[in-house]
N, C-alpha and C positions, 0 to 999 in steps of 0.2 A: 430325286433322291435314288441317288447314286449307292451301290458298295461293291464293292473286291470279297469276294472268294477263295480263299486263300487253305490247301489239303494238305493234309500228310507229307511234313514239314522237313520232321523226322529229324529238330538237332544240324541241318546243317546249315546253318548261317549268314557262308555264302551268300551262297540262293533268295535264304532270304529276304539275305540287304536290298542286291541289288532290285528283287521282286518288290518291295516297297517305296525301293529307290522311284521307278515304277506308276506303283499306284498314285505314288504326292504328287509326282507329275500330271496325272488322269485325272486329278480334283478331290477321291470320293470321298464322302460323306461318311464312309464307315465300312471298318470293316470284320469277316466273320469268319473269324479261324476254324474246320470242320476237323477237328480231332489232329491227334496221329504228331501234337506238336514234337515229341518225343515217343519211343529213345531213339535215340544217335547221339550225331560226333563233339555239339555247345547242345546241350542239351539243358543250359543251364545261363547260357550270354545266349536264348536263342527263343527262352522264354521270359527273361527281360529286356530283350528290347521289344517284343510285344507287350507287354503288360508297360514302357514307357513310350511306348511309337504319340506323339502330340494324334495320333484320329480315333473321333471312337471306337473301341471293339469291342467287339461279344461272340464269346465261346462257347464252344456244346465241344463235351468229351470223344475222345475218340480206342476203340481196342487197346492203342497202342500205350492211349494213360489209363485207363482202367489196369491193366499188366501189371502194371509199374508203385500203382496205388495198393492191388494184391499183395506183392513183389515189397513191400513194405509195412504191410500187416505180416504177415511169414503167412501168406497165401495164396501161396503159386495155382496160377489155372489150372498149367498141366496139356492146355492146347497149345501149345507150343513148340519150336522143336529147342534143342541143349544149338543151338545157336544163335537166334533170337532167348529164347533164357540168358541168357549169356552175358549181350546185352541190354534186358533192361537190367540185371540183377546188377551191374553196374553203374542205370543212366542213377538206381535207384538212388547208388553213394553220393551218390550231384551231387540230389534237391538238399534248400536245408526245412525245418522246418511251414515255413513264413509261401514258400514255396509250394508244398504237398497242402497242406489249406487250400489257397490260390483255385490250384487243378480239383480237388473234394466239389471244387464249388461249382464244374461247367456240367449243363446239366447234355442230355441225351438227344436234346431238341431241340428249337429254336425257330421263331412264327414270328417273320418280317413280314409289313405290306409295305414292298415299294410300286410304286406310282404307280406306272400303265405293267404290270404285270401282278400286278394284286397280293394273294398272300404267300405270301412263299416258307415253303419250310424243309431248314436246311439238318440233316440226318449225317451221322459218318456213315453210314452202308444202304441200311434200308434204314426205314422208318417205324421196323419193330426192334429196333437190335442191332450193333457193330461190328461186326462179323461176315454176318454174311455177302456172299460174292454174286455178284451178276454184271455180265461184263457187255458190250455191245455190242451180239452174238447169243445174251440169254434169251432161249424163246417169252414172249410178247401172254402166252397162254402161264407161263411157268411164272408168272410175275401178277396177274394182273392180282393173286390174292394178297400180294406182299405192301398195296394198293391202294387192295379196297378200305376205305372208310377215310382215306388221310385224302380231305374236303377242303385243296386250295391246285391252284393248276400250273405250278409251279416248286416241283422235291429236287432240291440241289445234294451231289453225295458227294465220298468221295473209297475212300477203304482203298482202290485197286490201280489208283493209279496212273486211271487212263483212261480221257475227256473222249464225251462221247453226251450227244443228247438228243435225247427218242419220247417215243408217245407213249405208255401206258392207258388206253382207252381211251380214257380224257383226262388227261394226267404227260405234264410233259417233265423229262425228268431229266438232266442238265448233267458229270462228271465234271467236279476238276478236276480233276488229274490232279496231282501234287507240283509242291517245293516241289523236296529234295531232293526225292527217291522217281522219279519220272519213267516209264516203259514206251519210250521209245528216239523219239529225238530227243541230243543234251538239253539241262536248260531247266527250269520253272516255267509250272502250267498253271495257272489263275484262270475264276473269271471276277470280268467286269458285269453288273449285270447293274441295264437304267433302264434306258427306253426299250431294250433286249436283251440276247443273253448274248455275249462277245466268250470264246475260248481262249483265251489271252495264251502268247508263250511270253518268256522272259531269254533272253541271254543274258550270259555271262564268262565270267573269265576261269574258265575253268581244270585253266592250269594254276594258275594259284589259288586258287576253289580246295584241288583235290592238294597240292601242297601245306592249306592252313589245316585243311582233315589231318592229312597224315602227320600234321605238329601233334596232334590232339595224341588223347590215351583211351582215347577209345578202342575197345581187342578187339576191333576190327575196322579202323584203323581204315587201312592200305586195300580192301577187299570195296569197303564203303565208297571207292576214291575212285579207283578204277570200274566200278561195278554200274558205279548210282550216279557220281559226276559227271564221266568222260567217256563211257562207254557202256549206256544200261540196256539194260537190254530190249531184244528189237519187240514190238505191241503184237509182232504172228507171234511171237515164244508164249508170252507172258498168258500174248490169250488162248494155247495151246495147253499149255499150265493148268487156266482157272477154269476149262475142261469139269479136270476129276472133282472139284470141289464149289463145282455155282451152286446157286441152288435145285434140289434136282424138283421140284413137285410139288 
């Protein structure tokens, strides 16, 4: 069994199209979408593509979906800065009732048996919630309580948009990175799970993607094209920023 894990697409349809093309060529049995399909510049188109793809797909909910659902319910969480809340509000207005019902049905976590890897737990941020932040530099002693009681050999997560592969006690934890908003090299990051776990990176036409995104009515379309497609923040910059918000134990 071969599984592709794609996380944090954030409505970047051109990036998703490129990754799906590579996934089809790889011949996977299942795609796990690990949350934060939205918000982003092309939310309906991105969601529609995932829902109609010919490969089996299973979804989990990320904090992005949770914020959009809260907005639709009239209860903003207050956790996001104003610029992010604007993106959530705009995204919520684009969704049709059938989209809302589908998103609301996604679970927080998912467990799948993969032949040579054993049981794999897929979560968005950590096994216990969808917002906790940790990176490849977070000290292991802070993370051990987070993964206590998670009786699987492998956990796949996302949320921080940077790939890593590390071990906490007896558990291997791999971050899939981000398809639509990677930190570090431009392109799209994802995972291929089979005999082992492969960190994958897909290149695509960034200039054309930026043009398509700028052509949307997304409130931060220009900034998204510039900062998330053409020239993403460096991993070093983001690691420094996340140190202030990461798990403190």
